[in-house]
N, C-alpha and C positions, 0 to 999 in steps of 0.2 A: 504494500500500500504506500502511495507517495505521500510526501509531507503535507500537501494541501488537503488531502482526504483525511489525514490524521488530525489536522487542525480543525477541519469541519466537524469531525466526530467529537473532538474535545469541547469545542464551543457549544455544540448542540447539547451535550450532556450537562454542561454548566447551566444552561437555560432550563433544561428539563428538571434538574434538581435531584436526580437519582445519584446518591453519593457513591454507591458501588460502581455504577456505570462510569461515573466521573473519574474515579480512581483508575479503573481499567484503561480508559481512554487517555488519561494523563500519562500513565506509564508507557503506553504505546507511543504517544506523541513524543515523550522524552527520549524513548529509544530511537525514534526516527531522527531526532536531532543528534543523538550520540553517534548514529551511523555516519552522519556527515561531519562529525567532530565539532559540532556546535554545542559545546558543553554548557556554556553560560545560558544559552537559550533553553536547554533542558532543565537547568537549575531554576531558572525564572519560572518556567511552566509549573514545575513541581511545588515551588514556594507559593504560587498562587492558590494551590489546592489545600495547603495546610490548614488555613482557617476554616475551610469547608468540612474538614473531617475531625474537627475538635470534638472531643467527647466519645469518639469511636476508636477504641484501642487498636482494633485490627487494621482499619483503613489508615490510621495515623502511622502505624508501624510499617505498613506497605510503602507509604510515601517516603518515610524516613529511609527505608532500605533503598528505594529508587534514588533519592537524593545522594545517599552515600555512594551509590554506584556511579552517578554522574561525576562526583568528585574523584572517585577511584580512576575512572577513565581519563580524567584531567590530570592525574598523577599528583593530586593533593591528598595524600594518604591519611594524614592526621585528621583532616576535615571529614574524610570518608569514614574513618573509625568512629568519630564522634557521633555521626548519624547512625551508624550500625549499632553502637552501644544503646542509643535511645530506642531504636527499633527492637532490639533484643529485650529490653525491659518490658515493653508492651507485649511482645509475643509470649514471653515467659509468664507474665501475669495472667494471660488468658489461655495458657497452655496450647498455643498454636504450633503444633509440631512441624508443620510444613514451613511456617515462617521462621522458626528457630533454626531448622536445618539449612534453609536457603541463606539466611543471614550469617550463620556460623561459617558456612562454606566460603563466603567471600571475605569474612574476617580472617580466616585461616590463610587464604590466598594473599591477603594484604600483608600479613606478617612474612609470608614467603617472599613477596616482592622486596620487603625490607631486609631480607636475609637473616631474619630472626627465626632460624629453622626450628629450634626447640619449642618456642611458643606457637609457631604455626602448626607443628605436628600435634601439639596438645589440643588446639582448637579444632583441627580437622578430625581428630579422633572423636571429639564431642559431637561434631556434625554428623559423623557416621553413625552415631548412636540414635540419631533421629531418622525416621523414615522420610525420604525425600522423593517426591513425585513431580510430574509436570504440573505447573501451576501458572496460569495466565498472569497472576499478580506480580510475577517476577520476570516478566518479559525483558525488561532492560538489563537485569542482572545476568540472565542467560545470554543475552545479546553481547554484553560486555565480555563474558567468558569466551564466546566464539570469536569476537574481534581480537581479544587478547591472544588467543592461540594463533590466529592468522598473522598477527604482528610478530610474534616470536618465531614463527616458521620463516618469515621473511628475513629476520635477523640471522637465523641459523644459515639460511641460504647465502647471505652476504659473507658470513664467517667462513663458509666453505669456499666461496669464490676467492677470498683473501688467503685461504689456507692458514688461518689463524686459529689454533686450538682453543685459546681462551675465548675468542669471540664466537666460537661455536658452542663451547661449554655453557657460558652464561645464559643465553636464551634457551638452549636445549634443556638445561636442568630446570629453569623456571617453568617451562611448559609441562614438566612432569606432574606437578601438583594440579595444574589446570586439567590435564587429562584424567587425573583421579576423580576430581569433583564432577566432571562432566560424564564420567562413566566409560571413558574410552581406555580400557585397560591394556589393549594391545599396543596402542600408541604410547601409553605410559611405560610399558615394559621396554619397548624399543628405545625410547628417549633415555630411560634410566640406565639401560645397559651401555649405551654409548657415553652417557655422562660419567658413569663410573670409570670407564676405560680412560676417558680424557682426564678426569680428576686424578687418577693414579699417575698418569704421565706428568701432570702439572703439580703434583704434591698438594692437592687441595683436600686436606683431611676433613675439614668441616663439611664439605660437600659429600664426602664418602659416608660420614656419620649420618647426615640427613637422609641420604639415599637409602641407607639401611632402614631408617625409621619409616620412610615412605613405603618401602617394599613390605614391611610388616603389616601396614594398614590394609593392604589389598587382600591379605590372606584371611 
């Protein structure tokens, strides 16, 4: 769906006053902006909706997760974590297992991006303890994961062209955790195997330790 149609759906739902429909369309619209790297526009869209969902813990948490995702794609990781923390408070209060699982997954990936492997693994283990299913409420989050994988694949390709082991290792290992949370275990195994080989060559003991932790999670 193109951006103009997403905008039309969003504006129509605001007039209609159906809060659930408004949130779904806001998340779709934000995801459309994020596909085009218009992160500020996505953030503005979602911020407009926050007053409309005041008092509804579920919808407020969904918008907070979407806001965090927009900041995550913008590489403002601390701002992203702040929104995820708020979302988790609401999801845990109402025992929304899907919301908890989705938000924990991106929190874990955020710490992975920050190279805080130990903390990331702990959060990802918690996320695995919750049952995660396809959920329209998290369209922008899942879109961010997909776009993140593509970006990392492109960086790996550049590293290969440069024949630079470190420039291959960094994005390759980063993609491993994303493959885990998106359920692509074959790609995870492949990226981990090569990452371990490169890390051994380069003496990256921290990556070797983190790789072992990630392998244990898929079993």
